[in-house]
C-alpha positions as CSV (number, residue, x, y, z in Angstrom):
1,M,4.2,14.7,-33.6
2,K,7.2,15.3,-31.4
3,H,9.2,15.4,-34.7
4,I,7.0,18.2,-36.2
5,V,7.5,20.2,-33.2
6,Y,11.3,19.8,-33.1
7,A,11.4,20.6,-36.7
8,F,9.3,23.7,-36.1
9,V,11.6,24.9,-33.2
10,F,14.8,24.3,-35.3
11,A,13.4,26.1,-38.2
12,S,12.2,28.9,-36.0
13,F,16.0,29.0,-34.6
14,L,17.5,29.2,-38.1
15,S,15.1,32.1,-38.9
16,C,16.3,34.1,-36.3
17,V,20.0,33.4,-36.7
18,S,21.6,36.6,-37.8
19,T,23.5,36.6,-40.9
20,T,26.6,38.8,-41.9
21,T,26.0,41.6,-44.7
22,S,28.1,42.4,-47.4
23,E,29.6,45.8,-47.9
24,D,27.3,46.4,-51.0
25,S,24.2,46.2,-48.8
26,K,25.4,49.1,-46.5
27,T,25.5,51.4,-49.8
28,P,22.8,54.0,-49.7
29,A,20.6,54.3,-52.6
30,T,21.3,57.3,-55.1
31,G,18.4,59.4,-56.4
32,W,15.1,59.9,-54.5
33,T,14.8,58.5,-51.3
34,D,11.5,60.3,-50.8
35,D,10.0,63.5,-52.1
36,D,12.1,65.6,-49.8
37,T,15.6,63.7,-50.1
38,Y,18.0,63.3,-53.0
39,T,21.2,61.7,-52.8
40,V,24.3,61.5,-55.2
41,T,27.5,59.7,-55.1
42,V,30.9,61.3,-56.3
43,N,34.5,60.4,-56.4
44,D,37.5,62.7,-56.0
45,V,40.7,63.3,-54.4
46,T,39.7,65.0,-51.1
47,E,36.6,65.0,-49.2
48,K,36.3,69.0,-49.6
49,K,36.7,68.5,-53.6
50,A,34.3,65.5,-53.5
51,V,31.4,67.9,-51.6
52,E,32.0,70.5,-54.0
53,Q,31.6,67.8,-57.0
54,A,28.3,66.5,-55.4
55,K,26.8,69.9,-55.1
56,Y,27.7,70.7,-58.7
57,Q,26.3,67.4,-59.7
58,I,23.1,68.1,-58.0
59,L,22.7,71.3,-59.8
60,K,23.5,69.6,-63.0
61,D,20.6,67.1,-62.1
62,I,18.2,69.9,-61.6
63,V,19.1,71.6,-64.8
64,N,18.4,68.4,-66.8
65,V,15.4,67.7,-65.3
66,R,14.0,71.1,-65.9
67,V,15.1,70.9,-69.6
68,K,13.5,67.7,-70.0
69,N,10.4,69.2,-68.4
70,N,10.4,72.1,-70.9
71,S,10.9,74.5,-67.8
72,R,11.7,78.1,-68.3
73,Y,13.8,78.0,-65.2
74,T,17.1,76.4,-66.4
75,D,19.6,79.2,-65.8
76,I,22.2,77.5,-63.6
77,I,22.9,80.6,-61.8
78,K,19.4,81.2,-60.6
79,I,18.9,77.5,-59.8
80,R,22.2,77.8,-57.5
81,E,20.6,80.7,-55.6
82,E,17.1,78.7,-55.4
83,F,18.8,75.7,-53.8
84,E,21.4,77.5,-51.9
85,I,20.3,76.4,-48.4
86,P,19.5,72.7,-49.0
87,L,23.1,72.5,-50.6
88,Q,24.6,74.2,-47.6
89,N,22.8,72.1,-45.2
90,G,23.7,68.7,-47.4
91,K,25.7,66.3,-45.6
92,I,27.8,63.1,-46.3
93,I,26.0,60.0,-45.3
94,N,28.4,57.6,-46.2
95,K,32.3,57.9,-47.0
96,R,34.8,55.3,-48.2
97,D,38.5,55.6,-49.1
98,I,38.9,54.5,-52.8
99,P,42.2,54.1,-54.6
100,G,43.2,57.5,-55.7
101,G,40.7,59.4,-53.3
102,I,37.3,59.2,-51.5
103,Q,34.0,58.2,-52.6
104,I,31.1,60.0,-50.7
105,Y,27.4,59.9,-50.9
106,F,26.0,63.4,-50.4
107,Q,22.5,64.1,-49.5
108,I,20.2,67.1,-49.4
109,R,16.8,67.5,-47.7
110,D,14.3,70.0,-48.0
111,T,10.4,70.0,-48.1
112,G,9.0,69.7,-51.2
113,L,12.3,69.1,-53.0
114,R,11.1,67.1,-56.0
115,Q,8.6,69.4,-56.9
116,K,11.1,72.2,-56.8
117,F,13.7,69.9,-58.9
118,Q,10.6,69.7,-61.5
119,R,9.5,73.6,-61.3
120,Q,8.2,74.6,-64.7
């Protein structure tokens, strides 16, 4: 009986020991986190160019979703106006130096963002 108790205590101790995580586990997910949050990743030479590229990628993703849904609202100029505030309020949630530049994860948030993406 004593051996079972010792084994249980030892197993409990091992389960509580912290393990180190790899760099990949710290990488945020891209795409939809929830109905109000969308994240993209881009690589570019500078942070400023990467942010602009990320905003362009989001607009491109919106157009693609709307074209697939046969939406009549696919004009990128109007979409840019419609998503101006979420894009301006977007933020870099992860930044990493890579050979030849920088990699960023750029996230936008807005209430009902997924429905706005899929507007028909």
